[in-house]
C-alpha positions, 0 to 999 in steps of 0.5 A, a space after each residue: 808654904 803650901 804642901 803640895 798635893 801627890 795625885 792620890 790625893 786629888 780629889 778622885 774625880 782629877 785622877 785621870 784613872 778614876 775619872 777614866 772608870 767616872 766618865 769615860 776614855 773620851 773626858 782625859 785629856 792627852 796629858 792624863 792618858 800619858 800619866 796614865 800609862 806612865 804611872 808616877 811624877 817625880 818629887 816636882 811633879 805629878 803625873 800629868 804634871 810633868 806630862 804635861 811639861 813634856 807635851 808642851 816641849 812637843 807642841 801638844 802635838 802626839 804627832 810630833 811626841 811619836 818622832 822623839 826618841 827615848 834618850 831625850 824623853 830620858 832627859 826629864 826628870 821623873 822618865 827614865 828607858 822603861 816610861 819613854 819605852 812605855 809612851 812611845 809604844 802606846 805612840 805606835 800602837 795609836 799610828 798603827 790603828 790609824 792605819 787598820 782598816 774598820 772591821 764592819 759589823 753585821 747587820 741583823 735584820 731578820 731571822 735567817 740572820 741570825 740562823 747564819 750567824 750561828 750556824 757554823 758554830 752549833 750545827 754539829 753539836 752534841 748538846 744544847 747551848 743557848 748564845 745571846 746575839 748583843 746588837 747596837 741601835 742599827 742592829 748591826 752586831 757588837 758581841 755574841 757570848 754563850 750563856 748556857 749549856 746542855 739545855 734550856 732550864 732554869 740552873 741552864 740559862 740565868 735571865 740576869 746574865 743574859 740582862 748583866 751581858 747587854 747591859 755591860 755592851 751597851 745593847 740596844 737590841 738581843 736576839 737568842 739562840 739556841 739548837 735542837 741537836 734532836 733536829 726537833 725544831 719545834 719549841 719546848 715548854 722550857 723555851 717559851 717560858 726563857 723566850 717569856 722571861 727575857 722578853 718581859 724582863 728585857 723590856 723593862 730594861 730599855 733593851 729589845 728581845 728581837 727574835 729567840 731561835 731555834 735551828 737544827 742542821 738546815 731548818 730553824 723556827 723563828 718566834 718572831 716569825 711566827 709572830 711570838 715575840 
C-alpha cells in the first residue's frame, strides 16, 4: 500500500500557503483558503481534503457553509470547536465585507491635489519631513508613506526606500512632498538632487514621478508646474 503524503510533503507550489505566496490569493480554491484557516486535517485527510469534503456537504457554497452551526462542523473528524469557530468567523467577515461601502480612492491630477493631500499633515511641523504618494494607473492614491525626516540629505531620504515602497504596493506612479518650516518655498540644491535621483531611478523601474511638491503654510512649489520633471 502506498504511503499517503502529508501536506508538508506535497510539491511546494501545491501547498496552500506557498501557492498563495507564489501566485496570489486568487489562485487558491475555496477549500485551499479554508485549509489555511484550520491549519491541519486529520489522520486520513489533509486540511485541503477535509475542507473539500465539508464544502461538498454544503453544495460547495460558502453561503451555505456560513449557516452551519459549531456543533455541525464539529461532527467532522479533525474539526473541533476552535476550528469551527474560525471557519464561521471567516464567513461572517466575508459577509460584513460585502455589506461595507467601498471607499473611493482620491485621484491626484495636479500639484494642488498633492498640496491639499499633505497640507493638514505637514503645515505646522517644526522640522522637515518627506513623504511619497503611491498612485495606481488611474493616478488614484494607493497609500502615502513617510520616507524621511529632519532634512533632505543622503542620510534622511534613501531613494531605494522610495522605490521599495512603490514596488511593494505595485504603484504605477509616485509623487514626493516635503515641507519647508522656514516658509521659503524655493527648492534647495538637496531638493533638486533628490528630485533628479528619484526621477532617474523611477524611470528605470517604469514608474512615473509625477511631481515633487514643497509646501509651506499657505503656499507651495511644484517641480512639475515649473517644467522640471
